[in-house]
N, C-alpha and C positions, 0 to 999 in steps of 0.2 A: 479259478479263484476259490479259496476256502477261508473259513473262519480262522482268524489269527494271522493271515497273510498281511504283509506290509505293502501298501499301494499308494499311488498318486492318482489324481483325476486329470484326464486329458483335457477336459473342457476348461480347466483352470491353469493349464500350462504346467502341471506337475509341481505347483508351488509349495504344497504341504504334504508331508508323509503321514499317512494314516495307518492304523491297524483295523482290519475288518472285525468288527465286534460281533455281528451276526448277519445272516443273509435271509431276506424275506422276499420271496417270489421275484427273484432276479434283481432285487435292489439290496445293496449292501449298506448296513449301518456302520459308520466310520467314526473312530475316535483318534484325534490328533496325537502324534508321538511327542512333539515338542509344544504344540499349541493346545490350549484347553478348549478345543472345538469339537462339537458333535455334528456330524453331517451325514447325508445319505447320497447315494449315486447309483445309477444303473450299472450293472456289472460290465456292460460293454464300454463304459466310460473309464474303466479302471485300467491302470497299467502297473505291472509288478515293479516294486522298488527293491533295492538290495535287501536281502532277508537277514535279520539278526533277531536275537531274542530280546523283546522289549523289556523284559524284567532284568536283563543284564545290561541293557543300553544305559549309558551314562548321559543324562541330559546335561548339555554344556552349562557350566557355571556362568554367571554374569559377572565378569571381573570387576566392573564398575561398582556395583553395589556390594559385592563381597569385600572388596578393599575398603570401601567407605564404612562398612559395619565393623571391620577390624580396627579402623582408626577410631571409631566411636568407643569401642571397648577399651582400647589403649588409653584414651582420654579419661574414661571412667576409672580405670585402674590407677592412673596417675593421681587423680583427685582423691582416691580412697587410700593412698599410701600414707605412711606416717609423715606428718608435716604438710599434707595436702590441704587444699582450700576448703574442705568440708568438715564440720559445719562452719559457716562463715562467721557466726557470732562468737565462737569460742575457739581460739587457736588450739590445734591438736598438741597433746603432750608428746614428747619425743618417742615414747614407747607405744603411742596409740596406733591402732590399725583397725580397719573396718572389713566387714564381709559384705558380699553382694547378694542381692535377691532380684535377679531379672524377672520380668513378668512371665508367668507360666502360660503356655499355649495348649489349647485343645484343638487339634487339626483333624477335620473330617474331609476326606477326599474321595471322589467318585472314581478315581483311577489308581490302581494299586502300584503301578510303576512310578507315577508322580509322587505318591505318598512315600514310597521307599526312598526316593532321592531327597525329598523334603526332610524326612527324619534324619538322614545322614547329615544334611547341612545344618539343621538345628543343633545337632551334636557338635559339629565343627565350630559353630558360632556360640556355643555354651548357652543356648536358649533352652530352658527346661520345657519339654514338650511331650505330649502324648498324642499319638496319631492312630486313626482308625479308618480302614477302608469301608465306606458305606455308600451304597447306591444313592444317587441324588434323591430319589423318591422316598427313601427311608431316613433321611437325615433329621427331619423334625422329631420323629419318634426316638431316634437314637439320642438326641440331645436331652430329651426329658429324662432319660436314664443316666447319661454320662455327666451332665453338668453338676448334679449334686455329688457325684462320685469323685470327679476330677477337681472341681472347684478352681477353674482357670481364671486368669486375668484377661486372657485374649482368646477369642474363638475364631477359627477359620473354617468356613464352609465353602468348598469349591469342588470342582470336578470338570464336567464338560457342559457346554451350552451352545446355542446358536440360534439364529433367526430362521424360522420356518420358511421354506420356499412357497408352500401353499398358504398364503395369507392374503388379506385384503390389500390391494396395491398401496404401497407407501405407509401402511398402518403398522407402526412399531410401538404404539402407545399401549397396546393391549398385551397382558401377560400371555394370552392364548397364541400370540405370534412367536413365542419362544419355546425352545425344546425343554429347558429345565429351570428357567427363571422362576416359575411358580413354585417349584420345589425349594429353591433357595430362599424365596420369600417366606414360605412356611417355616423353614429352619430358623431364619432370623427372628420371626415372631415367637417361636418356641423359646429361643434364647432370651428374648426380652421379657417373656413371662417369668423366667427364672430370675433375671436381674434387670430392672427397669433403667437403672442409671447407666448412661453411656460413659461415665467416668469410671465406674466400678467394673464394667465389663466391656471391652473393646471388641466389636464384631467386624470381621473382614469377610465379605461374601461375593460370590459370583465367579464367572468364568468368561469364555469368549463370547462377546456380543450380548452379555446379559443386560437385563432391564435395570439400569443404574438407578433411575428415579424410584422405582418400586422398592428396590432393596434399601435405599436410604429411608424411605417413608416407613418401611417395616421396622426400622430400628438399627440398621447397620451404621457403623462409623465410617467405614471405607467400603467401596463397592466397584464393580466393573459393570458395564463399560460405557462411559459417557458418550464416546464416539461410535459405539457399536462395532468396535474393532476386535481383532484377535489379541489375546494376552498370552504371554509366555507361561510355561508351566510353573516357574518359580516366582512370578510376580507377587502372588498373595503372601508367600513366605517372606519376601523382601520387606513388605509393610509390617508383617507381624514381628519380625526380628527387630525392626527399628522401634516399634512401640515398646517391645520388651526391654530395650536398653535406653529408652528416654526416661529421665528422672520423673518420679511421681509429681514433683512440684512444677514441672514444665509441661507445655503442650507440644505435641509432635508437629514439626514443621512440615505441613502437608506438601507444599510444592517441592521441597528438597527431597523428601522420601519418595514421592511418586516420580520425580525426575530421575531417580536411580533405577527405576523399573525398565523393563524392555519396551513396554508399550506407552509409557509416559501418560500425560493427562488425557489423551484420547482413550486410553485403556482403563485407567483407574482414577477415582476421585474420592472425596470424602469431606468430613467436617472436622472442625477443631476438636482435638481429643487429647486427653492427658496420657502421659507415659505411664509405665508400670514398674520402672526400675527403682529399687530401694537399697539403701545401705543400712547397716546395723553395727553396733559395737557391743562387746569387743570382738575382735577376730576370733573365730572358732575353727578348729582344724577340720571338723566334719559337720556338714549341714545337711540334714535329711529333709527333703520336701515331700509333702503329701502327693 
């Protein structure tokens, strides 16, 4: 077994495909290929999986939420068309037309393969986004620099996480029982120092088995994982895209959006939050965003 190999764990019945991130004294540090899980296992517990280039690997789209997002966008476009229902208090003139400003996303990801796929899907969904591959331990420092530069409406801080094997029995209340939750908490706090209002800046944080309560207390609007379960690589993007296309005058339907994710309410939760989608007049042929 070498660094970069794709493997499964015999002791878990080969349920998840991992990439070997590094090897430390006959113990492999593993990162999930589809799940945002960070794990470790003895080399003798590993079994080779079919080998492919993770950077070329296409994480399967989640048709349920992709289709739902496209329906949302179609509804928004219909409402913005000449004679559409917005603004309600003043019927649109026959020649009136509107332009769209979905919320802008700043996405920090601890996995370059996940980041690449997420950025492709943001583009397909017409969500303005900037993405950066940043190790989880460096995310707080990166946000101090990037937030004033990018000025996003939505921040995603995600990567890999997991509950440590070596911890006090049954104790999952302490941040020290998690591999990266403390780094995500630091990142959320850094973002909240930049913008205190949860309406002005929506924060989506966490990965597999992350400390949900600590992330919310630090200032996240949405976080993983209430049930300490695995979440899919695209689940944070699903929530971010929904916030980006929910009108600013409305709140995001938490149950509906999380119901679209792979992991559901066991994997992601949150608090009532405003959308970031705006319309403007008149329609302009080109709109340059910062």
